[in-house]
C-alpha positions as CSV (number, residue, x, y, z in Angstrom):
1,M,39.5,112.1,79.4
2,A,43.1,111.0,79.9
3,S,45.9,112.5,77.8
4,T,46.3,110.9,74.4
5,T,50.0,110.9,74.7
6,T,51.7,108.1,76.6
7,S,54.8,107.8,78.8
8,T,56.8,105.0,80.3
9,Y,56.2,104.3,83.9
10,G,59.2,102.0,84.1
11,T,60.2,98.5,83.3
12,W,59.3,95.2,84.9
13,C,62.8,95.2,86.4
14,S,62.6,98.7,87.8
15,R,59.0,98.5,89.1
16,V,58.3,94.9,90.0
17,N,61.2,92.5,90.3
18,I,64.8,93.8,90.2
19,Y,66.0,90.2,89.7
20,S,63.9,89.6,86.5
21,N,63.7,91.2,83.1
22,S,60.1,90.2,82.4
23,P,57.1,88.4,83.7
24,D,58.0,85.6,81.3
25,D,61.3,85.2,83.2
26,D,59.3,85.0,86.5
27,V,57.3,82.1,85.1
28,V,60.5,80.4,84.0
29,A,62.0,80.9,87.5
30,V,59.0,79.3,89.1
31,T,59.1,76.3,86.8
32,D,62.9,75.8,87.0
33,G,62.5,73.7,90.1
34,G,60.8,70.9,88.2
35,S,62.5,67.9,86.8
36,P,64.2,68.2,83.4
37,E,61.5,65.9,81.9
38,W,58.7,68.1,83.3
39,R,60.4,71.3,82.0
40,Q,60.8,69.6,78.6
41,A,57.1,68.7,78.6
42,L,56.2,72.3,79.4
43,A,58.0,73.4,76.2
44,E,56.8,70.6,74.0
45,T,53.1,70.9,75.0
46,G,53.1,74.7,74.9
47,A,52.2,74.8,78.6
48,L,55.0,77.2,79.4
49,A,53.8,79.7,76.7
50,R,50.2,79.4,78.1
51,M,51.5,80.0,81.6
52,Q,53.3,83.1,80.4
53,A,50.3,84.4,78.5
54,D,48.0,83.8,81.4
55,Y,50.3,85.6,83.8
56,R,50.5,88.6,81.4
57,A,46.7,88.6,81.1
58,A,46.4,88.6,84.9
59,I,48.9,91.5,85.1
60,D,47.0,93.4,82.5
61,A,43.7,92.9,84.4
62,A,45.3,94.2,87.6
63,L,46.4,97.5,86.0
64,P,44.3,100.6,85.6
65,A,42.4,100.7,82.3
66,D,44.7,103.2,80.5
67,V,47.9,101.4,81.6
68,A,49.5,98.4,80.0
69,L,52.5,96.2,80.2
70,C,54.0,96.4,76.6
71,G,56.8,93.9,76.3
72,N,58.6,94.6,79.6
73,E,57.6,98.3,80.0
74,F,54.7,99.8,81.7
75,I,53.0,102.5,79.5
76,G,50.3,104.9,80.5
77,P,48.9,108.3,79.9
78,T,51.4,111.2,80.3
79,E,48.8,113.3,82.1
80,P,46.2,111.0,83.7
81,D,42.8,112.5,84.6
82,P,42.5,113.5,88.3
83,G,41.4,110.4,90.2
84,E,41.9,108.1,87.2
85,F,44.1,105.8,89.3
86,A,42.0,106.1,92.5
87,G,41.8,102.8,94.3
88,Y,45.1,101.6,92.9
89,P,48.1,101.2,95.3
90,T,50.8,103.9,95.1
91,D,54.4,104.0,96.3
92,P,55.7,106.6,98.8
93,D,56.3,109.1,95.9
94,G,52.6,108.8,94.9
95,C,53.3,106.8,91.7
96,L,51.5,103.7,90.8
97,D,52.9,100.7,92.8
98,F,53.1,98.0,90.2
99,A,54.7,95.5,92.5
100,A,51.7,95.8,94.9
101,M,49.3,95.2,92.0
102,V,51.2,92.2,90.7
103,E,51.7,90.7,94.2
104,A,48.1,89.7,94.4
105,I,48.4,87.5,91.4
106,D,48.8,83.8,92.2
107,L,51.5,82.7,89.8
108,E,51.7,79.2,91.4
109,E,48.0,78.7,90.6
110,I,48.6,79.7,86.9
111,V,51.5,77.2,86.7
112,A,49.3,74.5,88.3
113,R,46.5,75.2,85.9
114,H,48.7,74.5,82.9
115,D,50.7,71.6,84.4
116,P,51.0,68.9,81.7
117,D,51.2,66.3,84.4
118,A,48.0,67.3,86.1
């Protein structure tokens, strides 16, 4: 069983996207190219919030079971069980590669699914 204590594994900015503070900001960046009227409709219909929630849910699903994105910080067991993260991508230092896990998520599809004009 994994350790009951948790540690930070880094923030969204330090582990996934150095140009963004959060996955919510990434969704906003993708939608910023739309017309002002469309962006207003995203806010008024709640579509932007649904996009952000679905993106966070997809991120959570891509992470190992004992790891979570809490706000903008990745949290997980201080001492994971041996092999607990087997099958998940790692970086050159042997740490979980959060950018690689998130890369497989199709943010454009999530945006299109909640497009109020669709």
